[in-house]
C-alpha positions in Angstrom: 99.2 63.4 116.7 100.2 65.7 119.5 97.2 68.1 119.9 98.1 70.0 123.0 97.1 73.6 122.8 100.4 75.0 122.8 101.5 73.2 119.8 98.6 74.8 117.8 99.6 78.4 118.3 101.1 79.4 114.8 104.3 81.4 115.2 105.8 81.2 111.7 103.1 80.8 109.1 99.6 82.0 108.2 96.9 82.2 105.5 94.8 85.2 105.0 91.8 84.7 102.7 90.8 87.4 100.2 87.0 88.2 100.5 87.0 89.8 97.1 84.1 92.3 96.5 82.7 92.4 99.8 85.0 95.2 100.8 86.0 93.4 104.0 89.4 92.1 102.9 92.4 93.5 104.4 94.4 96.2 102.8 98.3 96.1 102.5 98.4 98.5 105.3 96.2 96.1 107.3 98.6 93.1 106.5 101.6 95.2 107.5 100.0 96.2 110.8 99.0 92.6 111.7 102.5 91.4 111.0 104.0 94.2 113.2 101.6 93.5 116.0 102.2 89.7 115.8 105.8 90.3 117.1 107.0 87.5 114.8 109.9 87.9 112.5 108.7 87.0 109.0 111.0 85.6 106.4 108.5 85.7 103.5 105.0 86.7 102.6 103.4 84.7 99.8 100.5 86.8 98.0 98.9 84.0 96.0 96.4 86.2 94.3 96.2 88.2 91.1 98.0 91.4 90.4 99.8 91.7 93.7 103.3 92.4 92.3 102.6 96.3 92.7 105.3 98.5 93.8 102.9 100.2 96.2 102.0 96.8 97.8 105.6 95.5 97.8 107.0 98.7 99.5 104.2 98.5 102.2 105.2 95.1 103.2 109.0 95.7 102.7 109.8 96.6 106.3 107.9 93.6 107.9 109.3 90.6 105.9 112.5 89.7 104.0 111.0 88.3 101.0 107.7 88.6 99.0 106.3 86.2 96.6 103.7 87.6 94.3 102.3 87.8 90.7 102.1 90.6 88.2 99.4 89.0 86.1 97.0 86.5 87.0 97.7 83.5 89.2 96.2 80.4 87.5 93.3 78.5 89.3 95.7 75.5 89.6 97.9 77.7 91.7 101.5 76.9 92.7 103.3 73.7 93.3 102.9 73.9 97.0 104.3 70.5 97.9 107.6 71.7 96.5 107.3 74.9 98.5 107.4 73.0 101.9 110.2 70.7 100.5 112.3 73.7 99.4 112.0 75.5 102.7 112.7 72.3 104.7 115.8 71.5 103.0 117.5 75.0 102.7 119.0 77.4 105.2 118.4 80.3 102.8 114.8 81.2 102.6 115.4 83.5 99.5 117.2 81.0 97.5 114.6 78.2 98.5 111.8 80.5 97.1 113.8 81.3 94.0 114.0 77.6 93.2 110.4 77.2 94.1 109.7 79.7 91.2 111.3 77.3 88.8 109.2 74.4 90.3 106.0 76.4 89.8 106.9 77.2 86.2 107.6 73.5 85.6 104.3 72.6 87.1 102.4 75.0 85.0 104.1 73.7 81.8 103.2 70.1 82.8 99.5 71.2 83.4 99.6 73.1 79.9 100.9 70.0 78.2 98.3 67.9 79.8 95.5 70.3 78.8 94.5 71.2 82.4 92.5 74.5 82.5 94.3 75.9 79.3 92.5 79.1 79.6 94.3 79.9 82.9 97.6 80.1 81.3 97.1 83.2 79.0 99.3 85.5 81.3 100.6 84.2 84.5 103.8 84.7 86.5 105.4 84.4 90.0 108.2 86.6 91.4 110.4 86.4 94.4 111.5 89.9 95.7 114.2 90.7 98.2 112.8 93.5 100.4 116.3 94.7 101.4 117.0 95.5 97.7 113.5 97.0 97.3 114.2 99.5 99.9 117.6 100.3 98.4 115.9 101.0 95.1 113.7 103.7 96.7 116.0 106.8 96.2 116.4 105.9 92.4 112.6 105.9 92.1 112.4 109.3 93.9 115.1 110.6 91.6 113.2 109.4 88.6 110.2 111.0 89.6 111.9 114.3 90.5 113.3 114.3 86.9 110.1 113.3 85.3 108.0 116.1 87.0 110.8 118.6 86.2 110.9 117.7 82.5 107.2 117.8 82.3 107.3 121.6 82.8 109.2 121.9 79.4 106.4 122.0 76.7 108.6 120.1 74.3 109.5 117.4 76.7 106.0 117.1 78.1 104.7 116.5 74.6 107.2 113.5 74.2 106.3 112.1 77.7 102.7 112.2 76.9 103.2 110.3 73.7 105.1 107.5 75.8 102.5 107.5 78.5 99.5 107.3 76.0 101.0 103.9 74.8 102.1 102.5 78.1 102.0 98.8 78.4 99.0 97.7 80.6 99.6 94.5 82.6 95.8 94.1 82.9 93.2 95.5 80.5 90.5 96.0 83.1 92.6 97.9 85.8 94.8 100.9 86.1 98.0 98.8 86.4 100.9 99.2 84.0 104.3 97.6 83.5 106.9 99.8 85.4 110.1 98.8 83.6 108.3 98.8 80.3 107.5 102.4 81.0 111.1 103.1 81.9 112.2 101.5 78.6 109.8 103.6 76.6 110.8 106.8 78.2 114.6 105.9 77.4 113.9 105.8 73.9 111.1 108.3 73.5 112.3 111.3 75.4 115.2 113.4 74.5 116.1 114.4 78.1 119.5 112.8 78.8 118.8 113.4 82.6 115.5 111.5 82.5 117.0 108.7 80.4 119.7 108.3 83.2 117.2 108.3 86.0 114.9 105.8 84.3 117.8 103.4 83.4 119.0 103.7 87.1 115.6 103.1 88.6 115.0 100.2 86.2 118.3 98.6 87.0 117.7 99.0 90.8 114.2 97.5 90.6 115.3 94.4 88.6 118.1 93.8 91.2 115.2 93.2 93.7 114.1 90.0 91.9 115.7 86.8 93.1 113.7 85.0 90.3 110.9 85.6 88.0 109.1 82.8 86.1 106.0 82.5 84.1 103.8 80.2 82.0 105.0 79.3 78.6 102.8 81.9 76.9 104.1 84.7 79.3 107.8 83.8 78.9 107.4 83.5 75.2 106.0 87.1 75.0 108.5 88.5 77.8 108.1 88.4 81.5 106.4 91.6 83.1 108.2 93.6 85.8 106.2 95.2 88.4 102.6 96.8 88.3 102.4 100.6 89.1 99.5 103.1 89.0 99.5 105.4 86.1 97.1 108.3 86.6 95.7 110.7 84.0 94.5 114.2 84.9 94.6 113.3 88.6 92.6 110.1 88.1 92.8 106.5 87.1 90.6 104.1 85.3 89.2 100.7 85.9 87.5 99.0 82.8 85.2 96.0 83.1 84.0 94.1 80.0 80.9 92.1 80.7 80.5 90.3 77.3 80.5 93.5 75.3 78.7 95.8 77.9 81.7 97.8 79.0 81.8 99.6 82.4 84.4 102.2 82.9 85.1 103.7 86.4 87.2 106.9 86.6 88.5 107.5 90.1 89.6 111.0 91.0 92.2 112.0 93.6 89.5 114.3 95.2 87.3 111.3 96.1 84.8 111.4 93.4 84.0 108.9 90.7 82.4 108.9 87.3 80.9 105.6 86.1 80.2 105.2 82.3 78.5 102.3 80.6 79.1 101.6 76.9 77.2 99.3 74.4 80.0 99.1 71.8 81.1 102.8 71.4 77.8 104.2 72.5 77.5 105.8 75.9 74.4 104.0 77.6 74.5 105.7 81.0 76.8 107.8 83.0 76.6 108.8 86.6 78.8 110.7 89.3 79.3 109.5 92.9 81.5 109.8 95.8 84.3 107.3 96.0 84.7 105.7 99.5 88.2 106.9 100.0 90.5 109.5 98.5 94.1 109.7 97.3 95.2 111.9 100.1 93.4 109.6 102.7 94.9 106.4 101.4 97.6 106.4 98.7 99.3 109.5 100.2 99.8 107.6 103.4 101.4 104.5 101.7 105.1 103.9 102.5 105.8 103.9 98.7 104.4 107.5 98.4 106.4 108.7 101.5 109.6 107.2 100.0 109.2 108.4 96.3 106.4 111.0 96.2 104.9 109.0 93.2 101.5 110.9 93.5 103.3 114.0 92.1 103.1 112.3 88.7 99.5 110.8 89.3 98.2 114.4 89.8 100.4 116.0 87.1 99.9 113.7 84.2 97.1 114.8 81.7 97.5 112.2 79.1 95.1 109.3 79.2 96.7 105.9 78.4 95.1 104.1 75.4 
């Protein structure tokens, strides 16, 4: 093996560990900044972690890479078919197409693991997606037009009532977090709201977002129930919730845009304890500085929405 120092300088690949709950992990902005400062042209960023197919995260990285591989639900403990990933990239001149075919490899691998009974609990809801960042950037104006129309229609009491009814039953991608299915939300608004302008805006935004996907695959269970689209943050009364169920002991954290947080503990339906605290960051200091927010003004809806999703 040639182990001269110069051959060990990575110029085209890297792995960043997620340090979980230690609060020392890098944010999406941090990853973007690191790539920018590296001076390396990145063909793809592979986010092999749970719940990373968020529109906010995708847009944050869209200007520093051509493609993003990510999951809307959980990534199983067995992970991807990484040997095939290397083979696909080594034998194709088109990175996007190589990654798209890799999605099929992963789905086949997961199916084989399911059939062999390997970690069956890991396959409840898992998926893998390849996104074209060029197409993602092209979709931004449609998302802004959608938010423009949504916030305008919300000033009409009759339409606001219809929008609230849809929002209350939005499809959550993960029961313990404030992440919801973006295109499912578009679909629900298209059938549940009588505003022709909003229906048209939602349809265009959905079309543009789905065009970003070079491929999307999942486990047998996920594909049987319909693949998810993208995560997005759905606020209520200028806040959003995270729910954590510890074997019947439910903890609900309500984060508010002004930087405060209420933590409520339940035993069944009974409130055991509730306390208020200051959240370590605020919407205006963090979310409002994201590329996604600058392109679409999404926080207008987060601050305006008064209906708590069920």
